[in-house]
N, CA, C and O atoms as a MOPAC input file, in Angstrom:
PM7 MOZYME 1SCF
protein

 N      6.23800 1    78.42400 1    -9.38400 1
 C      5.46000 1    79.29100 1    -8.29400 1
 C      6.13100 1    80.56200 1    -8.21800 1
 O      7.29300 1    80.82600 1    -7.90700 1
 N      5.23900 1    81.24300 1    -8.53800 1
 C      5.63500 1    82.61900 1    -8.44300 1
 C      6.09500 1    83.32900 1    -6.78400 1
 O      5.53900 1    82.87300 1    -5.78500 1
 N      6.85700 1    84.15000 1    -6.69000 1
 C      7.14400 1    84.92200 1    -5.48900 1
 C      7.23500 1    86.39900 1    -5.63300 1
 O      8.03300 1    86.97800 1    -6.37000 1
 N      6.38600 1    86.93500 1    -4.89800 1
 C      6.48200 1    88.51400 1    -4.78400 1
 C      6.19300 1    89.23500 1    -3.65600 1
 O      5.61700 1    88.66700 1    -2.72800 1
 N      6.48400 1    90.34900 1    -3.58300 1
 C      6.61000 1    91.32200 1    -2.35000 1
 C      4.98200 1    92.07400 1    -2.42200 1
 O      4.66900 1    92.88000 1    -3.29800 1
 N      4.24500 1    91.70500 1    -1.53000 1
 C      2.89100 1    92.45400 1    -1.36300 1
 C      2.88000 1    93.25400 1    -0.21900 1
 O      3.68500 1    93.07800 1     0.69700 1
 N      2.03200 1    94.11300 1    -0.21000 1
 C      1.88700 1    95.39800 1     0.78000 1
 C      0.99900 1    95.37700 1     1.44200 1
 O     -0.12900 1    95.39400 1     0.94800 1
 N      1.24700 1    95.32100 1     3.11300 1
 C      0.07400 1    95.21300 1     4.08400 1
 C     -0.10500 1    96.66100 1     4.32800 1
 O      0.85400 1    97.41000 1     4.14100 1
 N     -1.48300 1    97.22200 1     4.81300 1
 C     -1.74200 1    98.33700 1     5.58400 1
 C     -0.64500 1    98.83600 1     6.24400 1
 O      0.02900 1    98.13900 1     7.00300 1
 N     -0.40700 1   100.04600 1     6.00000 1
 C      0.75300 1   100.87600 1     7.10200 1
 C      2.42500 1   100.31400 1     6.60400 1
 O      3.41900 1   100.10300 1     7.29900 1
 N      2.22800 1   100.20200 1     5.23700 1
 C      3.30300 1   100.18600 1     4.83200 1
 C      4.45900 1    99.31400 1     4.98500 1
 O      5.60900 1    99.59100 1     4.64400 1
 N      3.95000 1    97.95400 1     5.67100 1
 C      4.69900 1    96.69500 1     5.80800 1
 C      4.27500 1    95.62300 1     4.99700 1
 O      3.13000 1    95.35000 1     4.63600 1
 N      5.48700 1    94.97000 1     4.72000 1
 C      5.33500 1    93.94200 1     3.58100 1
 C      5.49700 1    92.85700 1     4.08900 1
 O      5.86600 1    92.63300 1     5.24100 1
 N      5.15400 1    91.88100 1     3.01800 1
 C      5.49700 1    90.36200 1     2.96000 1
 C      5.27000 1    89.63400 1     1.97700 1
 O      4.61900 1    89.92900 1     0.97500 1
 N      5.82300 1    88.60400 1     2.23300 1
 C      6.24300 1    87.61700 1     0.98600 1
 C      4.96500 1    87.06500 1     0.41000 1
 O      4.11600 1    86.68400 1     1.21600 1
 N      4.73400 1    86.97800 1    -0.80300 1
 C      3.38400 1    86.38400 1    -1.04900 1
 C      3.78500 1    85.10500 1    -1.76500 1
 O      4.95000 1    84.99400 1    -2.14700 1
 N      2.84300 1    84.06200 1    -1.98900 1
 C      3.37600 1    83.07400 1    -2.91100 1
 C      2.35000 1    82.64100 1    -3.86000 1
 O      1.42700 1    81.95300 1    -3.42500 1
 N      2.38700 1    82.93000 1    -5.00800 1
 C      0.99700 1    82.78800 1    -6.14100 1
 C      0.73800 1    81.39100 1    -6.25000 1
 O      1.44700 1    80.39900 1    -6.41900 1
 N     -0.57900 1    81.61300 1    -6.09400 1
 C     -1.34600 1    80.36400 1    -5.91100 1
 C     -1.71700 1    79.72500 1    -7.40100 1
 O     -2.14300 1    80.47900 1    -8.27700 1
 N     -1.54700 1    78.37900 1    -7.64000 1
 C     -1.79500 1    77.92600 1    -9.09700 1
 C     -2.93600 1    77.39300 1    -9.18700 1
 O     -3.13700 1    76.65500 1    -8.22200 1
 N     -3.92100 1    77.43400 1   -10.02700 1
 C     -5.12300 1    76.97300 1   -10.30500 1
 C     -5.33400 1    75.34100 1   -10.46500 1
 O     -6.39300 1    74.75200 1   -10.24600 1
 N     -4.30700 1    74.84300 1   -10.82100 1
 C     -4.48100 1    73.59500 1   -10.98400 1
 C     -4.14900 1    72.74400 1    -9.74800 1
 O     -3.06400 1    73.00900 1    -9.23100 1
 N     -4.86800 1    71.78800 1    -9.18600 1
 C     -5.17000 1    71.17700 1    -7.90200 1
 C     -4.00400 1    70.39300 1    -7.77400 1
 O     -3.81500 1    69.65800 1    -8.74300 1
 N     -3.00000 1    70.31400 1    -6.69400 1
 C     -2.25400 1    69.11700 1    -6.40000 1
 C     -2.66600 1    67.92100 1    -6.34300 1
 O     -1.83400 1    67.01800 1    -6.44400 1
 N     -3.98600 1    67.63100 1    -6.17600 1
 C     -4.51200 1    66.31200 1    -6.16600 1
 C     -5.21600 1    66.00100 1    -7.39900 1
 O     -6.31700 1    65.49300 1    -7.18100 1
 N     -4.95000 1    66.13400 1    -8.51500 1
 C     -5.61900 1    65.90000 1    -9.83200 1
 C     -5.23700 1    64.62700 1    -9.76700 1
 O     -4.24800 1    64.23400 1    -9.14800 1
 N     -6.18300 1    63.77600 1   -10.55100 1
 C     -6.27300 1    62.66600 1   -10.92800 1
 C     -5.13100 1    62.56700 1   -12.10200 1
 O     -5.10200 1    63.53200 1   -12.86400 1
 N     -4.27200 1    61.60600 1   -12.31600 1
 C     -3.63500 1    61.02000 1   -13.49800 1
 C     -4.51400 1    60.68800 1   -14.41300 1
 O     -5.45700 1    60.03300 1   -13.96800 1
 N     -4.53400 1    60.92100 1   -15.58400 1
 C     -5.30200 1    60.48400 1   -16.63600 1
 C     -4.71700 1    59.09100 1   -16.70200 1
 O     -3.56100 1    58.89100 1   -16.33000 1
 N     -5.75300 1    57.79700 1   -17.32600 1
 C     -5.35700 1    56.86000 1   -17.49400 1
 C     -4.55700 1    56.67800 1   -18.88200 1
 O     -4.70300 1    57.59300 1   -19.69200 1
 N     -3.87600 1    55.79200 1   -19.18300 1
 C     -3.12900 1    55.47600 1   -20.45300 1
 C     -4.23100 1    55.28900 1   -21.49300 1
 O     -5.27500 1    54.70600 1   -21.19800 1
 N     -3.98100 1    55.81800 1   -22.79500 1
 C     -4.85600 1    55.63700 1   -23.68700 1
 C     -5.27100 1    54.21200 1   -24.20700 1
 O     -4.32300 1    53.44200 1   -24.05400 1
 N     -6.18000 1    53.70200 1   -24.67400 1
 C     -6.00200 1    52.44500 1   -24.87700 1
 C     -5.80500 1    52.52900 1   -26.29800 1
 O     -6.25500 1    53.44700 1   -26.98400 1
 N     -4.84700 1    51.16200 1   -26.91800 1
 C     -4.26400 1    51.03600 1   -28.25600 1
 C     -5.95500 1    50.85200 1   -29.09700 1
 O     -7.02800 1    50.55700 1   -28.56900 1
 N     -5.70500 1    51.09800 1   -30.28400 1
 C     -6.86300 1    50.89700 1   -31.16200 1
 C     -7.54000 1    49.71800 1   -31.30200 1
 O     -8.75900 1    49.60300 1   -31.43000 1
 N     -6.57900 1    48.68400 1   -31.27000 1
 C     -6.94100 1    46.91400 1   -31.05400 1
 C     -7.67900 1    46.72700 1   -30.07600 1
 O     -8.67300 1    46.08400 1   -30.41400 1
 N     -7.65700 1    47.10100 1   -28.53800 1
 C     -7.77800 1    46.98300 1   -27.60600 1
 C     -8.91800 1    46.38900 1   -27.44900 1
 O     -8.71400 1    45.33600 1   -26.84400 1
 N    -10.11100 1    46.54400 1   -27.70900 1
 C    -11.14300 1    45.84800 1   -27.90900 1
 C    -11.13300 1    44.39000 1   -28.39500 1
 O    -11.52600 1    43.34100 1   -27.88600 1
 N    -10.55600 1    44.69300 1   -29.53900 1
 C    -10.33300 1    43.11100 1   -30.42900 1
 C     -9.47300 1    42.14200 1   -29.60400 1
 O     -9.73400 1    40.97300 1   -29.31900 1
 N     -8.40100 1    42.86200 1   -29.28300 1
 C     -7.90900 1    41.78800 1   -28.24600 1
 C     -8.43100 1    41.27500 1   -26.87300 1
 O     -8.25700 1    40.17400 1   -26.35100 1
 N     -9.01700 1    42.20400 1   -26.48900 1
 C    -10.02200 1    41.50900 1   -25.39600 1
 C    -10.84600 1    40.97200 1   -25.67900 1
 O    -11.35400 1    40.44200 1   -24.69000 1
 N    -11.51000 1    40.69800 1   -26.84000 1
 C    -12.73700 1    39.74000 1   -27.09800 1
 C    -11.89000 1    38.60600 1   -27.48200 1
 O    -12.24000 1    37.51600 1   -27.02800 1
 N    -10.70200 1    38.64600 1   -28.33000 1
 C    -10.21000 1    37.54400 1   -28.42200 1
 C     -9.90400 1    36.62000 1   -27.20000 1
 O    -10.21200 1    35.42800 1   -27.18600 1
 N     -9.19800 1    37.34200 1   -26.05000 1
 C     -9.22200 1    36.89900 1   -24.71800 1
 C    -10.35200 1    35.85100 1   -23.87600 1
 O    -10.27400 1    34.77200 1   -23.28900 1
 N    -11.68900 1    37.08600 1   -24.26900 1
 C    -12.83600 1    36.18900 1   -23.55400 1
 C    -13.59100 1    35.24800 1   -24.15800 1
 O    -14.48400 1    34.63900 1   -23.56900 1
 N    -13.26300 1    35.06200 1   -25.43100 1
 C    -13.57300 1    33.89200 1   -26.20900 1
 C    -12.75400 1    32.77900 1   -26.14600 1
 O    -13.26100 1    31.70100 1   -26.45500 1
 N    -11.12300 1    32.82900 1   -25.67500 1
 C    -10.70100 1    31.52200 1   -24.83700 1
 C    -10.51300 1    31.65900 1   -23.69500 1
 O     -9.45200 1    31.21300 1   -23.25900 1
 N    -11.42900 1    32.30300 1   -22.78900 1
 C    -11.72500 1    31.97900 1   -21.47800 1
 C    -12.91300 1    31.12100 1   -20.80800 1
 O    -14.02600 1    31.19200 1   -21.32900 1
 N    -12.71300 1    30.29500 1   -19.64500 1
 C    -13.38900 1    29.55200 1   -19.07500 1
 C    -15.08200 1    29.94000 1   -19.25600 1
 O    -15.93200 1    29.04900 1   -19.23900 1
 N    -15.31000 1    30.90600 1   -19.37200 1
 C    -16.60200 1    31.69600 1   -19.18600 1
 C    -17.39500 1    32.54100 1   -20.47100 1
 O    -18.34200 1    33.32700 1   -20.51500 1
 N    -16.48800 1    31.94500 1   -21.46500 1
 C    -16.62800 1    32.47000 1   -22.70800 1
 C    -18.19600 1    32.50900 1   -23.05900 1
 O    -18.79600 1    33.47700 1   -23.52600 1
 N    -18.70500 1    31.31400 1   -22.75100 1
 C    -20.24100 1    31.25400 1   -23.34800 1
 C    -21.16300 1    32.25200 1   -22.76100 1
 O    -22.23900 1    32.51900 1   -23.29600 1
 N    -20.76400 1    32.79000 1   -21.69600 1
 C    -21.63400 1    33.85100 1   -21.18300 1
 C    -21.22300 1    35.23900 1   -21.26900 1
 O    -22.04300 1    36.12500 1   -21.50800 1
 N    -19.73300 1    35.51700 1   -21.04800 1
 C    -19.34000 1    36.63300 1   -21.17700 1
 C    -18.71100 1    37.20900 1   -22.73500 1
 O    -18.27200 1    38.35600 1   -22.81200 1
 N    -18.72400 1    36.34700 1   -23.86000 1
 C    -18.61000 1    37.13600 1   -25.08600 1
 C    -20.05100 1    37.74300 1   -25.59300 1
 O    -20.14600 1    38.85300 1   -26.11600 1
 N    -21.00500 1    36.98100 1   -25.39700 1
 C    -22.51100 1    37.96700 1   -25.43900 1
 C    -22.60700 1    39.43900 1   -24.77200 1
 O    -22.98700 1    40.49300 1   -25.28200 1
 N    -22.16500 1    39.18100 1   -23.53900 1
 C    -22.50200 1    40.00800 1   -22.53200 1
 C    -21.27400 1    41.21300 1   -22.96300 1
 O    -21.65400 1    42.37700 1   -22.83100 1
 N    -20.08200 1    41.04100 1   -23.38000 1
 C    -19.69600 1    42.20200 1   -23.59700 1
 C    -19.76600 1    42.59600 1   -25.08300 1
 O    -19.39400 1    43.73700 1   -25.35400 1
 N    -20.18000 1    41.82700 1   -26.05200 1
 C    -20.92500 1    42.33200 1   -27.36100 1
 C    -22.33100 1    43.10200 1   -27.06900 1
 O    -22.77300 1    43.97300 1   -27.81900 1
 N    -22.87500 1    42.72800 1   -26.06100 1
 C    -24.04100 1    43.73900 1   -25.86500 1
 C    -23.38700 1    44.87400 1   -25.32000 1
 O    -23.75700 1    45.93400 1   -25.82500 1
 N    -22.59600 1    44.95100 1   -24.51300 1
 C    -21.89700 1    46.32200 1   -24.03900 1
 C    -21.60800 1    46.78600 1   -24.95900 1
 O    -22.28800 1    47.77900 1   -25.21500 1
 N    -20.75200 1    46.51500 1   -25.77200 1
 C    -19.96000 1    47.23100 1   -26.83300 1
 C    -21.08800 1    47.64300 1   -27.68800 1
 O    -21.12200 1    48.86400 1   -27.83800 1
 N    -21.96200 1    47.03500 1   -28.25600 1
 C    -23.11900 1    47.48800 1   -29.16900 1
 C    -23.62100 1    48.98200 1   -28.29400 1
 O    -23.62900 1    50.03100 1   -28.93800 1
 N    -24.00600 1    48.99400 1   -26.90100 1
 C    -24.37500 1    49.77100 1   -26.15000 1
 C    -23.72000 1    50.83600 1   -26.55400 1
 O    -24.20500 1    51.73300 1   -27.24400 1
 N    -22.42800 1    50.77300 1   -26.08200 1
 C    -21.56900 1    51.85800 1   -25.97400 1
 C    -21.06500 1    52.57900 1   -27.24800 1
 O    -20.52100 1    53.68400 1   -27.24800 1
 N    -21.32500 1    51.78200 1   -28.37200 1
 C    -20.77100 1    52.26000 1   -29.91700 1
 C    -22.35000 1    53.41500 1   -29.95500 1
 O    -22.20600 1    54.60800 1   -30.22200 1
 N    -23.53100 1    52.91300 1   -29.70000 1
 C    -24.70700 1    53.61300 1   -30.09800 1
 C    -24.50600 1    55.13200 1   -29.01700 1
 O    -24.71200 1    56.30600 1   -29.32600 1
 N    -24.09800 1    54.62800 1   -27.87200 1
 C    -23.97900 1    56.22800 1   -27.25900 1
 C    -22.74900 1    56.72300 1   -27.54200 1
 O    -22.49900 1    57.76200 1   -26.93100 1
 N    -21.82300 1    56.29300 1   -28.32700 1
 C    -20.67600 1    57.16600 1   -28.84300 1
 C    -20.97500 1    57.88000 1   -30.30700 1
 O    -20.35300 1    58.72800 1   -30.94700 1
 N    -22.05200 1    57.24800 1   -30.51800 1
 C    -22.32400 1    57.95500 1   -31.91500 1
 C    -23.13900 1    59.10200 1   -31.58700 1
 O    -23.03100 1    60.15800 1   -32.21100 1
 N    -23.85200 1    58.96000 1   -30.75100 1
 C    -24.68200 1    60.51100 1   -30.10700 1
 C    -23.76800 1    61.47100 1   -29.65100 1
 O    -23.73000 1    62.64800 1   -30.00700 1
 N    -22.97500 1    60.86700 1   -28.78000 1
 C    -22.13500 1    61.66100 1   -27.94800 1
 C    -20.89100 1    62.08600 1   -28.53900 1
 O    -20.14800 1    62.74200 1   -27.80800 1
 N    -20.53200 1    61.85500 1   -29.66700 1
 C    -18.98200 1    62.15500 1   -30.43100 1
 C    -18.10500 1    62.07800 1   -29.55800 1
 O    -17.13500 1    62.83400 1   -29.49200 1
 N    -18.35600 1    61.13700 1   -28.77600 1
 C    -17.05600 1    60.78400 1   -27.71900 1
 C    -16.60800 1    59.23000 1   -27.75200 1
 O    -17.37400 1    58.34400 1   -28.13100 1
 N    -15.59100 1    59.04900 1   -27.41500 1
 C    -15.12800 1    57.38200 1   -27.42000 1
 C    -14.75800 1    56.96000 1   -25.74000 1
 O    -14.21300 1    55.95700 1   -25.27900 1
 N    -15.21100 1    57.97300 1   -25.19200 1
 C    -15.12200 1    57.44400 1   -23.76900 1
 C    -16.06900 1    56.17000 1   -23.22300 1
 O    -15.67000 1    55.38400 1   -22.36400 1
 N    -17.54500 1    56.08500 1   -23.93500 1
 C    -18.63300 1    55.11500 1   -23.57600 1
 C    -17.47600 1    53.83700 1   -23.84600 1
 O    -16.97700 1    53.14000 1   -22.96300 1
 N    -17.23000 1    53.75500 1   -25.22000 1
 C    -16.15700 1    52.41000 1   -25.60800 1
 C    -14.97800 1    52.21700 1   -24.72400 1
 O    -14.81000 1    51.14700 1   -24.13900 1
 N    -14.18700 1    53.17700 1   -24.61200 1
 C    -13.28000 1    52.85800 1   -23.33800 1
 C    -13.53200 1    52.61500 1   -21.92400 1
 O    -12.75500 1    52.14100 1   -21.09600 1
 N    -14.44900 1    52.91800 1   -21.80700 1
 C    -15.26400 1    52.35200 1   -20.31900 1
 C    -15.73300 1    50.89300 1   -20.35200 1
 O    -15.76900 1    50.09700 1   -19.41300 1
 N    -16.07500 1    50.71500 1   -21.60000 1
 C    -16.48800 1    48.92800 1   -21.78300 1
 C    -15.06200 1    48.34700 1   -21.76800 1
 O    -14.78600 1    47.65600 1   -20.78700 1
 N    -14.22900 1    48.50200 1   -22.59500 1
 C    -13.03300 1    47.72500 1   -22.45000 1
 C    -12.41600 1    47.75600 1   -21.37300 1
 O    -11.91200 1    46.75100 1   -20.87300 1
 N    -12.36300 1    49.01100 1   -20.82100 1
 C    -11.45600 1    48.78600 1   -19.19300 1
 C    -12.24100 1    47.82300 1   -18.22200 1
 O    -11.79900 1    46.89400 1   -17.54700 1
 N    -13.70500 1    48.36900 1   -18.35600 1
 C    -14.49400 1    47.20800 1   -17.33400 1
 C    -14.34000 1    46.00300 1   -17.43100 1
 O    -14.18500 1    45.30800 1   -16.42800 1
 N    -14.35200 1    45.39600 1   -18.92600 1
 C    -14.01600 1    44.07500 1   -19.08100 1
 C    -12.53600 1    43.58100 1   -19.12900 1
 O    -12.09600 1    42.43200 1   -19.17000 1
 N    -12.14500 1    44.31600 1   -19.11900 1
 C    -10.03600 1    43.96100 1   -18.82200 1
 C    -10.22400 1    43.58800 1   -17.25900 1
 O     -9.91400 1    42.48100 1   -16.81800 1
 N    -10.82600 1    44.75000 1   -16.37400 1
 C    -10.89900 1    44.39600 1   -14.84700 1
 C    -11.54800 1    42.96500 1   -14.72300 1
 O    -10.97200 1    41.99600 1   -14.22900 1
 N    -12.73700 1    42.96400 1   -15.20200 1
 C    -13.57500 1    41.53400 1   -14.77000 1
 C    -12.50100 1    40.41900 1   -15.44200 1
 O    -12.44700 1    39.39800 1   -14.75600 1
 N    -11.74400 1    40.39700 1   -16.48700 1
 C    -10.94700 1    39.36500 1   -16.74600 1
 C     -9.76000 1    39.23400 1   -15.98700 1
 O     -9.29700 1    38.10100 1   -15.84800 1
 N     -9.20600 1    40.17700 1   -15.48700 1
 C     -7.99800 1    40.16200 1   -14.54400 1
 C     -8.42000 1    39.83200 1   -12.99600 1
 O     -7.78900 1    39.38900 1   -12.03600 1
 N     -9.45400 1    40.15100 1   -13.14600 1
 C    -10.25000 1    39.51600 1   -11.44400 1
 C    -10.76700 1    38.36100 1   -11.70700 1
 O    -11.28300 1    38.09500 1   -10.62200 1
 N    -10.99700 1    37.45700 1   -12.41500 1
 C    -11.50900 1    35.79100 1   -12.57300 1
 C    -10.35100 1    34.86900 1   -12.17700 1
 O    -10.60000 1    33.67000 1   -12.05500 1
 N     -9.04700 1    35.34000 1   -11.95600 1
 C     -8.56000 1    34.10000 1   -11.11800 1
 C     -9.11300 1    34.37900 1    -9.67600 1
 O     -9.88600 1    33.63900 1    -9.06700 1
 N     -8.56000 1    35.64300 1    -9.20200 1
 C     -8.85400 1    35.69200 1    -7.78000 1
 C    -10.29600 1    35.20600 1    -7.35900 1
 O    -10.53800 1    34.47600 1    -6.39800 1
 N    -11.32500 1    35.80200 1    -8.35400 1
 C    -12.42800 1    35.23200 1    -7.99300 1
 C    -13.00200 1    33.64600 1    -7.83700 1
 O    -13.78500 1    33.17800 1    -7.01000 1
 N    -12.27000 1    32.99200 1    -9.00500 1
 C    -12.19600 1    31.75600 1    -8.85000 1
 C    -11.50400 1    31.08300 1    -7.44800 1
 O    -12.04600 1    30.24800 1    -6.72400 1
 N    -10.29000 1    31.62000 1    -7.28600 1
 C     -9.56000 1    31.11400 1    -6.12000 1
 C    -10.44500 1    31.33600 1    -4.69400 1
 O    -10.23100 1    30.56800 1    -3.75600 1
 N    -11.35300 1    32.31600 1    -4.58000 1
 C    -11.99300 1    32.90400 1    -3.58800 1
 C    -13.12800 1    31.78600 1    -3.37400 1
 O    -13.28400 1    31.16400 1    -2.32300 1
 N    -13.94300 1    31.62100 1    -4.61600 1
 C    -15.26300 1    30.56500 1    -4.50300 1
 C    -14.42200 1    29.07500 1    -4.35400 1
 O    -14.97100 1    28.26900 1    -3.60300 1
 N    -13.37700 1    28.71400 1    -4.88100 1
 C    -12.76000 1    27.42500 1    -4.39300 1
 C    -12.57600 1    27.33800 1    -3.11200 1
 O    -12.77100 1    26.25900 1    -2.55200 1
 N    -12.21900 1    28.31100 1    -2.49600 1
 C    -11.88100 1    28.42600 1    -0.72200 1
 C    -12.96500 1    28.12400 1    -0.01000 1
 O    -12.87500 1    27.61800 1     1.10900 1
 N    -14.01200 1    28.38200 1    -0.54100 1
 C    -15.07800 1    27.83700 1     0.55400 1
 C    -15.84000 1    28.73300 1     1.43600 1
 O    -16.74400 1    28.43500 1     2.21600 1
 N    -15.23800 1    30.07100 1     1.13700 1
 C    -15.44100 1    31.18800 1     2.29700 1
 C    -16.56200 1    31.65200 1     2.03200 1
 O    -16.92900 1    31.51000 1     0.86600 1
 N    -17.50400 1    32.36800 1     3.00800 1
 C    -18.53600 1    32.94800 1     2.87700 1
 C    -18.49400 1    34.39800 1     2.37900 1
 O    -17.95700 1    35.36100 1     2.92500 1
 N    -19.17700 1    34.34900 1     1.22600 1
 C    -19.47600 1    35.24500 1     0.41600 1
 C    -20.67200 1    36.56800 1     0.64500 1
 O    -20.54900 1    37.70500 1     0.19100 1
 N    -21.52700 1    36.18300 1     1.25900 1
 C    -22.76500 1    36.50500 1     1.58400 1
 C    -22.89400 1    38.11000 1     1.69900 1
 O    -23.91400 1    38.71500 1     1.37100 1
 N    -21.40000 1    38.89300 1     2.34800 1
 C    -21.51000 1    39.98700 1     2.54800 1
 C    -20.61200 1    40.62300 1     1.46200 1
 O    -19.89900 1    41.59200 1     1.72500 1
 N    -20.65900 1    40.08600 1     0.29900 1
 C    -19.95200 1    40.88100 1    -0.60400 1
 C    -20.47400 1    42.30400 1    -1.50800 1
 O    -21.54100 1    42.83600 1    -1.20300 1
 N    -19.79800 1    42.73600 1    -2.40000 1
 C    -20.06500 1    43.92000 1    -2.88600 1
 C    -20.10800 1    43.24500 1    -4.49600 1
 O    -19.35200 1    42.39000 1    -4.95600 1
 N    -21.23600 1    43.92600 1    -5.15800 1
 C    -21.44000 1    43.54600 1    -6.44400 1
 C    -19.79100 1    44.45300 1    -7.52700 1
 O    -19.40500 1    45.57500 1    -7.19800 1
 N    -19.34100 1    43.92500 1    -8.32000 1
 C    -18.42700 1    44.65900 1    -9.00900 1
 C    -18.94500 1    45.53500 1    -9.72800 1
 O    -18.11500 1    46.43000 1    -9.88300 1
 N    -19.86100 1    45.75000 1   -10.24100 1
 C    -20.50200 1    47.01300 1   -11.00400 1
 C    -20.35400 1    48.04600 1    -9.93900 1
 O    -19.62400 1    49.00200 1   -10.20300 1
 N    -20.92900 1    47.99800 1    -8.79500 1
 C    -20.50800 1    48.98500 1    -7.97900 1
 C    -19.35500 1    49.39200 1    -7.50600 1
 O    -19.26200 1    50.53300 1    -7.05500 1
 N    -18.27400 1    48.53300 1    -7.52300 1
 C    -16.74000 1    48.81300 1    -7.34700 1
 C    -16.23000 1    49.69600 1    -8.61100 1
 O    -15.44100 1    50.63600 1    -8.52300 1
 N    -16.73900 1    49.29000 1    -9.61900 1
 C    -16.24600 1    49.91800 1   -10.99200 1
 C    -16.83200 1    51.24300 1   -11.27500 1
 O    -16.10900 1    52.03300 1   -11.88300 1
 N    -18.22100 1    51.68700 1   -10.88100 1
 C    -18.69900 1    52.64400 1   -10.73300 1
 C    -18.13900 1    53.49700 1   -10.26300 1
 O    -17.89400 1    54.58100 1   -10.79400 1
 N    -17.80300 1    53.08900 1    -9.03200 1
 C    -17.06400 1    54.18900 1    -7.71000 1
 C    -15.91100 1    54.66400 1    -8.32000 1
 O    -15.60000 1    55.83200 1    -8.08800 1
 N    -15.13600 1    53.91700 1    -9.13900 1
 C    -13.55200 1    54.38600 1    -9.96900 1
 C    -13.83200 1    55.53100 1   -10.92000 1
 O    -12.91900 1    56.31100 1   -11.18900 1
 N    -15.01800 1    55.67900 1   -11.43600 1
 C    -14.95000 1    56.67700 1   -12.47500 1
 C    -15.05800 1    57.90200 1   -11.79500 1
 O    -15.03300 1    58.96100 1   -12.42300 1

């Protein structure tokens, strides 16, 4: 941070603090994914109890993101798919525990809404 002396009208001076163009509250970018992240995730999905439903859903999301990446020349759609499915896989035990507890979930929020809000 640069500090300097500036002049007021009338010859009075004051201490000026230069402002940075970079905001203090800028979000920290997430760590880059490993090149093998999608393959590792797919292997985890294949051995999960939800594999019958999740593997085809992941492959469909991956195919759509791959097409988006080809058109945009960006890996972001692919990274978004991997991060979304990693979050689903990590949340699965908590979801199972909640469902097993017998609590009322009629006021729940769709996971897609929460994941979209993170972006």
